[in-house]
N, C-alpha and C positions, 0 to 999 in steps of 0.2 A: 122576849120583850113584849110589853103590853102597849100597843100604839093605837091611836084612834083614827082620826080623819086621813084624807088623802089630799095631796097637793095638786094644784092646777098648773104648777110650774115645771112640768115634766114633758120633754119632747122625746118621742120614740123614733129614732132613725135606724133601728136595727133592720138589716136586710136591704138597706139603701146606701150603706157605706161601700167602700171599695175593698173587695176581698184581696188579700195578699196572694200573689201567684207564686206558689212554691217553685223555687229554682228558676223563676222567670227573669230575675234580674231587673235591670232598668226597663228593658223592652216589655217584660210582662207587666210591670207597674204602669207603663204608658198605655198599654192596651186596656188595663183595668180602669184607668182614669178616663179613657175615651168612652168606655161603656157607661161609666158613672155619669158623665156629662150628657151623653145621648139620652139617658133616662130622665133627664130634667133636673131642675133645682128643687130643693126641699119644699119651697112654697108651691111649686107647680104640681108635685106629685103627692102632696098631702101626708108626709110622714108624721107630722105632728097631729096628735089625736084631738087637739083643741083643749080648751079649758076644762079641767076636771076629769080628763080621760087620758088613758095610755093606750096607744094602738097596739094590738096584739097582746093584750093584757095577760100576764102570767104571774106566778107567785113571787118571783124575784123582782119583777118590775113593780108590782103592787107594793112590795115591802120598801123599795126605794122611795116610792111616793109617800108612804106612811112615815118613814124616817124624815124625809124632807119637810113634810107637814109639821112634824113635831119641832124641828129646828125653827120653823116659821112661827111657832107658838112661844118658843123660848127666847130667841135673840132680841126681839123687840123690847121685851121687858128688861132684859139685861142691859141693853143700850140705854134705855130710859133711866133705870134705877142707878146704874153704876157709872154711866158716862154722860148722862143728860143729852143724849143724841137719839136720832131716829134711825131705824134699821131698814135697809132696802133688801128685799128678797132676791136670791139668785135663782137661776133655772138649772135643771139637771137634764143633760142630754144622754140618752141611751143609744149606743152605737155598736157596730160590729165591724171588725176588720180594720178600716182606716177611716178617719173622720177629719173634716176640715172645720177648724174653729177660727176665730179672729186672730189666734196666735199661730196659725199655720196648720199644716197637715200633721197628724199624729197617729201612730200605729197602736193597736190594742195592746201589743206586747209591752208598751211603755207604762201601762197601768193607768189607773184613774188619775185625772188631773183637773186643775182649775185654770181657766183662762181669764185673767183680770181684764183683758180688753173687751170681752163681751159679757163678763160676769156670769159665766156658765161653768158648771161642773160636768165633766165628760167621763162616762164610765161604760166599759164593755163588761157586761154581766158575767162573761167567762172568767173574769178576774176572781170572782167568788169561788169558782171551782178550783182555781190555782191556790187560793188562800186556804182552802180546805185540804186539798190533796197534795199539793207541793210544799206548802208552808206549815201544814199541820195546825191550822187555826180555824176550825169549823164553828158554826153557830150564828144565830141572827144578830147577836150583840157584836160579834166580830165584823159582820157586814155593816152594821150601823156605825161602828167606829170609823170605818173607811169613809163613809159618806160625811160623817160629822167632821172628820179631819179636813176634807176638801172644802166644806162649808166654812171651816175655820180660816182657810185662805181667803174666802170671801169677806170674812170679818176683817182680816188684815187689809184687804183692798180698801174697805170703807174707812178704816182708821188711818189710811195713808202710809201704813207700814210697808206694804208691797213696793210702792214706788220708791220709798227711801232705801230699801234694801237693793232694789234694782240699780239705782243710781250709784250706791256705794260699791256694789260689786263691779261695776264698769270701771271704777277707778282703783281697783285693788288687784293684787296678784292672785294667783290661783289658790294658794293656801288660805288667804284671808277671805276670798270669795266663797270658798267651800265652808269656812267657819260661819259666815253670815247665813249661808243657805241652811246649815244645820240648825242654827238658832231660829230661823224662820219656820222650819218644819216642826221643831219641838214646840214652838209656840202654838202652831196649829193643833198639835196633839193636846196641849193644855186646854185650848179652846174647846176641843171635842169633849174633854172631861168636864168642862164647865157646863156644856149642854146636857150631858148625862146627869150631872148633879141637879141642875134646875128642873130638867124634865121629870126626874124621879120625885123631887121635892114637891112639885106642883101637880103631877099627874100619875105618880107611881109607875113609871114605865119600866123600871128594872125588876127582873125576877131573879130568883136564886141562881147564882152562877154567872149572871150576865157581866158583872164587873170583871170576873176572872177571864171570861171569853174575850172581852175587849182588850184586856192587858196582854193576853196571849197573842192576839193579833198584832198589837203594838210591838211586841218582842219579835214576832215572826218576820217582820219586815224591817228590822234594824239593819243598818249598813254592815255591821260586823258579821251577822248571821248570813246575810245574803252574799257577801263577798266570800265567806268561808265555803258556802255551798257552791258558788259559781266558779271560784278559782283556787280554792283550797287554802288560801291564806288571807290575812286581813291587812289593809293599808289604811290606818286611821286618818292620815292627812288627806285622803281622798274622799272621806265621808261627806255626803251632802244632805243626809236626812237624820243622822244620829244613830248611836248604837242601840241595841235592844234595851239595855238597862236605862239609857237616857229617855227613850221613847216611853217606856213604862213609867218612869219617874215623873215626867211632865204630864202625862195623861192622868196619873194618880193625883197630882197636885190640883189639877182642875176639878177632878172628880171629888176630892175631899173638901175643897173650899167653895166651889161654885162662884168664884170671884175672878172676873177677867183681869183684874188688876194684879193678881198673883201670878200672871203668866208672862212676866217680863223676862224673857230669856236673853234679851240683848244686853241687859246690865248684870246678868247673873255671872258670878265668877266660876261657880261649879255647876256644870250642866249635868 
């Protein structure tokens, strides 16, 4: 991918999170938490590099910053042109081990996530190694897709979609709640495609093979493929993110149209 500037909305908390103690159980976790708190709070120990910088800069962290910057160039114009609204930028937090967000404590093993309560995307960069080695989806465009998907959840937060889904899921049974979760995740995939479309149209960010890399990543983390790998069989009613084919389909829809209004997964009969 051909990306330009770097975002100032990146916090680097790597090395300052809580390492998971193998075999330590609850006691090990408590000890790790005590160590974390004795080291001080993020504001006291300065894990954030401040505006325009990423502490302990490396190639992957720099790439995250570049992708985030490109989303910051894309979504404001999409909001203005297609929705007549203003866009508010999210932040990205790089962490390792365990991290505390406004949504609670989360392990790196859970994968990248977006917390709507603090409007931040959290990612342990080791996920990219898993994406390449475990899921067979290497490449910078695959990595960019992951970030763009999480930023897609930030778009949902601003449009009020996240709150509506959360409220509806609370009043639903497990099967209906899972279906709404799938639709929300597929919409975030579509939004990621909208970003790629607009970024390429305006700044020619995609190179040969990039679209295929992103689609391969979307397929690699489909519920059916991950369940098959983890437990040897697939349980469709337990899906929360969508099948490989669905994730590819909705990312492709956003990529082909560049229109956020084409990403209404909630009214779609066929996902």
